[in-house]
Structures are given as C-alpha cells and as structure tokens.
C-alpha positions as CSV (number, residue, x, y, z in Angstrom):
1,X,-183.6,78.4,134.9
2,X,-182.8,75.5,137.2
3,X,-185.4,73.7,139.2
4,X,-183.8,75.2,142.3
5,X,-184.3,78.7,140.9
6,X,-187.9,78.0,140.0
7,X,-188.7,76.8,143.5
8,X,-186.8,79.6,145.1
9,X,-188.7,82.2,143.2
10,X,-191.9,80.6,144.2
11,X,-191.1,81.0,147.8
12,X,-191.7,84.8,147.5
13,X,-195.4,84.2,147.9
14,X,-195.0,82.7,151.3
15,X,-192.2,84.9,152.6
16,X,-193.7,88.2,151.8
17,X,-196.9,89.1,153.5
18,X,-199.4,92.0,152.8
19,X,-199.1,95.1,155.0
20,X,-195.3,94.9,155.5
21,X,-194.6,96.8,152.3
22,X,-196.5,97.9,149.3
23,X,-196.1,96.8,145.7
24,X,-195.2,99.5,143.2
25,X,-198.1,99.0,140.8
26,X,-199.7,102.1,142.1
27,X,-196.7,104.4,141.9
28,X,-196.2,107.0,139.2
29,X,-192.9,105.3,138.2
30,X,-194.3,101.8,138.4
31,X,-194.9,99.4,135.5
32,X,-198.7,99.9,135.4
33,X,-198.5,103.7,135.1
34,X,-195.6,103.3,132.7
35,X,-197.7,101.2,130.4
36,X,-200.6,103.7,130.7
37,X,-198.2,106.6,130.0
38,X,-196.8,104.9,126.9
39,X,-200.3,104.0,125.7
40,X,-201.4,107.7,125.8
41,X,-198.3,108.8,123.9
42,X,-198.4,106.0,121.2
43,X,-202.1,105.4,120.9
44,X,-201.7,101.7,121.6
45,X,-203.8,100.3,124.5
46,X,-202.7,96.7,124.2
47,X,-199.8,96.8,126.7
48,X,-202.2,98.4,129.3
49,X,-204.8,95.6,128.7
50,X,-202.2,93.1,129.9
51,X,-202.6,94.6,133.4
52,X,-206.4,94.6,133.3
53,X,-208.8,91.7,133.8
54,X,-211.2,91.0,130.8
55,X,-214.1,92.1,132.9
56,X,-212.7,95.6,133.1
57,X,-211.6,95.9,129.5
58,X,-214.6,97.9,128.3
59,X,-214.2,100.5,131.0
60,X,-210.5,100.9,130.2
61,X,-211.2,101.3,126.5
62,X,-213.8,104.0,127.2
63,X,-211.4,105.8,129.6
64,X,-208.6,105.6,127.1
65,X,-210.8,107.2,124.3
66,X,-211.9,109.9,126.6
67,X,-208.4,110.7,127.9
68,X,-207.0,110.8,124.4
69,X,-209.7,113.2,123.3
70,X,-209.3,115.4,126.4
71,X,-205.6,115.7,125.9
72,X,-206.2,117.7,122.7
73,X,-207.7,120.6,124.7
74,X,-204.3,122.0,125.8
75,X,-201.5,121.4,128.3
76,X,-203.5,121.7,131.4
77,X,-206.3,119.4,130.1
78,X,-203.6,117.0,129.0
79,X,-202.2,116.8,132.6
80,X,-205.6,116.3,134.1
81,X,-206.6,113.6,131.5
82,X,-203.3,111.7,132.0
83,X,-203.7,111.6,135.7
84,X,-207.3,110.5,135.5
85,X,-206.3,107.7,133.1
86,X,-203.5,106.6,135.3
87,X,-205.8,106.5,138.3
88,X,-208.4,104.5,136.3
89,X,-205.8,101.9,135.1
90,X,-204.3,101.4,138.6
91,X,-207.7,101.2,140.2
92,X,-208.9,98.5,137.9
93,X,-205.6,96.7,138.0
94,X,-205.9,96.6,141.8
95,X,-209.6,95.6,141.6
96,X,-208.6,92.6,139.4
97,X,-206.3,91.4,142.2
98,X,-209.0,91.9,144.8
99,X,-206.9,94.7,146.3
100,X,-208.1,98.2,147.4
101,X,-207.2,101.3,145.5
102,X,-205.7,104.0,147.7
103,X,-204.6,106.5,145.2
104,X,-201.5,107.1,143.0
105,X,-198.3,107.2,145.0
106,X,-195.4,109.5,144.0
107,X,-192.4,108.4,142.0
108,X,-189.2,107.7,143.7
109,X,-190.6,105.9,146.8
110,X,-188.3,103.2,148.2
111,X,-189.2,99.8,146.9
112,X,-189.1,96.6,148.9
113,X,-185.7,94.9,148.2
114,X,-187.5,91.8,146.7
115,X,-189.6,94.0,144.3
116,X,-186.5,95.9,143.2
117,X,-184.5,92.7,142.7
118,X,-187.3,91.2,140.6
119,X,-187.4,94.3,138.4
120,X,-183.7,94.2,137.9
121,X,-183.8,90.5,137.1
122,X,-186.5,91.1,134.5
123,X,-184.6,93.9,132.9
124,X,-181.4,91.9,132.9
125,X,-182.8,88.5,132.1
126,X,-181.0,86.9,135.1
127,X,-182.8,85.7,138.3
128,X,-179.6,85.1,140.2
129,X,-179.9,88.1,142.5
130,X,-183.6,87.3,143.3
131,X,-182.7,83.7,144.1
132,X,-179.9,84.8,146.4
133,X,-182.2,87.3,148.2
134,X,-184.9,84.6,148.7
135,X,-182.5,81.9,149.8
136,X,-181.1,84.3,152.4
137,X,-184.7,85.1,153.5
138,X,-185.6,81.4,153.8
139,X,-182.4,80.6,155.7
140,X,-182.8,83.5,158.1
141,X,-186.5,82.7,158.6
142,X,-185.8,79.1,159.5
143,X,-182.9,79.9,161.8
144,X,-184.7,82.7,163.6
145,X,-187.8,80.6,164.3
146,X,-185.9,77.5,165.2
147,X,-183.6,79.4,167.6
148,X,-186.7,80.8,169.3
149,X,-188.1,77.3,169.7
150,X,-184.8,75.8,170.9
151,X,-184.6,78.3,173.7
152,X,-187.8,76.9,175.2
153,X,-188.6,73.7,177.0
154,X,-191.1,71.2,175.5
155,X,-194.4,70.7,177.4
156,X,-193.9,68.9,180.7
157,X,-194.5,69.5,184.3
158,X,-194.0,73.3,183.9
159,X,-197.2,74.4,182.1
160,X,-196.0,78.0,181.6
161,X,-192.8,76.8,180.0
162,X,-194.7,74.4,177.9
163,X,-196.9,77.2,176.6
164,X,-193.9,79.3,175.7
165,X,-192.6,76.3,173.7
166,X,-195.9,75.9,171.9
167,X,-196.0,79.7,171.2
168,X,-192.6,79.2,169.4
169,X,-193.5,75.9,167.7
170,X,-196.8,76.8,166.1
171,X,-195.5,79.8,164.2
172,X,-192.5,77.8,162.9
173,X,-194.8,75.0,161.6
174,X,-197.2,77.5,160.0
175,X,-194.4,79.4,158.3
176,X,-192.7,76.3,157.0
177,X,-196.1,75.1,155.7
178,X,-196.7,78.3,153.9
179,X,-193.3,78.3,152.3
180,X,-193.7,74.7,151.2
181,X,-197.2,75.5,149.7
182,X,-195.8,78.4,147.8
183,X,-193.0,76.3,146.4
184,X,-195.5,73.8,145.1
185,X,-197.4,76.6,143.4
186,X,-199.5,78.2,146.2
187,X,-199.0,82.0,146.7
188,X,-200.5,84.7,144.5
189,X,-199.4,87.9,143.0
190,X,-199.7,90.8,145.4
191,X,-201.8,89.2,148.1
192,X,-198.8,87.3,149.4
193,X,-195.9,88.8,147.7
194,X,-195.6,92.2,149.3
195,X,-193.0,92.2,152.0
196,X,-189.9,93.3,153.7
197,X,-186.5,92.1,152.3
198,X,-184.0,89.8,154.0
199,X,-185.2,87.3,156.6
200,X,-188.9,87.5,156.9
201,X,-190.0,88.8,160.3
202,X,-191.5,86.4,162.8
203,X,-195.2,86.7,162.4
204,X,-195.2,87.7,158.8
205,X,-196.6,84.5,157.5
206,X,-197.8,82.7,160.6
207,X,-201.3,81.3,160.7
208,X,-201.3,82.5,164.4
209,X,-199.1,85.1,166.1
210,X,-197.0,84.1,169.1
211,X,-199.6,85.6,171.4
212,X,-202.4,83.2,170.5
213,X,-200.3,80.2,169.5
214,X,-200.3,78.8,173.0
215,X,-204.0,79.3,173.4
216,X,-205.0,77.8,170.1
217,X,-202.4,75.4,168.6
218,X,-204.6,74.3,165.7
219,X,-203.8,70.9,164.4
220,X,-200.6,70.5,166.4
C-alpha cells in the first residue's frame, strides 16, 4: 500500500462522525456475530476473543461455556442460547470501545458506504475502492466548506456580514484540523468512524456548528 493510500484510509476517522450512521458490529450479519456464530458451531472461542478486551475475557469464556451447554437441550434452547451469546459478545465488544449496547440489529440493514467498501476491500485484499471513496469525501468536504466561506465577506464595517464569514470559517478550520489529525494517526475505531458516505456533511466533524461559530470562534 502506498503512503497516499495509508493516509487516505486514516482520514476515515475524521470524516465519519458518530450518530450519522451506525457501524455493523451489532447486526446479526456483522463480523462480531459472525465470529460468535462460528465459535458456537466449531467450539473455538479464539476468533471471538479478538473482538473482546482482556478485561472482559473471563465473562465471555463463562458465557461461551454456558451457551454451549444449553444448546444441547434441544432446538428451542439452542436458539435462545445462541441469541444470548450473540448479545453478550456484542455488548462486551461495544463496552470495550466505550460505546453503548442498544441490542442486536437485524441482518440485511443498509450499511454506510464506507463500511461496505472497507468490508469489500478486506475480502478482496485491495483498498483502491476505499481510497477512492475517501478521496471523494475529502474533496467534496473541502469544496463545500470553502464555497460557503467564499460566499461571505470577511469581517469589516458590516458586523452581521463578518459574523456570517466567521460562521463559515470556523467549521472549515475545525474540519480540516480533524482530517489532518486523523491522517497523522488521530481518530479511533467506531467513535469517529461511523458516518455517511460521499462528501461529509457540513457539521459532521466541526468543533462548533455554524450556529455558535460566530459567537465563540475558539482560537481563531
């Protein structure tokens, strides 16, 4: 992978903000439940442990043993035990990220384009599609924010106009700062990587929204 590819992939952490879309780690067809399902079938817990922090390993091992034992009681018991184990694995995986557990989500839900692109890239061993998606998002994000700034007049005699300029300038600076920080190794896993595809919406990664930018232009 080229240096450009590595930096581009790192931008995901700044482009994609929590709340705009949800990761697929809590869906029934996501990778976490997939690992849990395979573990129950094969009796091998190690792939599941990769998704769990060491502090939660004892709880997962206990849940795994109980679920495997309960599955022997029949078809209905097997279904209940499987679902309970999936819920436990996802809950602890989310806890390890500092994220809330809101229940298992059904299979087949639409994925964020970036998440889907990453999964395809991992399966195919080629990050080109992910890189193209993120390059487009960066380009679109810069142009959208800069166009908004260019449409305003810098601070001068007209205070109202100056405030509109500041309200466009501050989000651009904060967004660019976040993207740059992610490219240097900033952003985390789900906390900053859940987002909408294409150009990141204005406000997705701003330190301040447009409404409070004029009132509180921190550091600018």
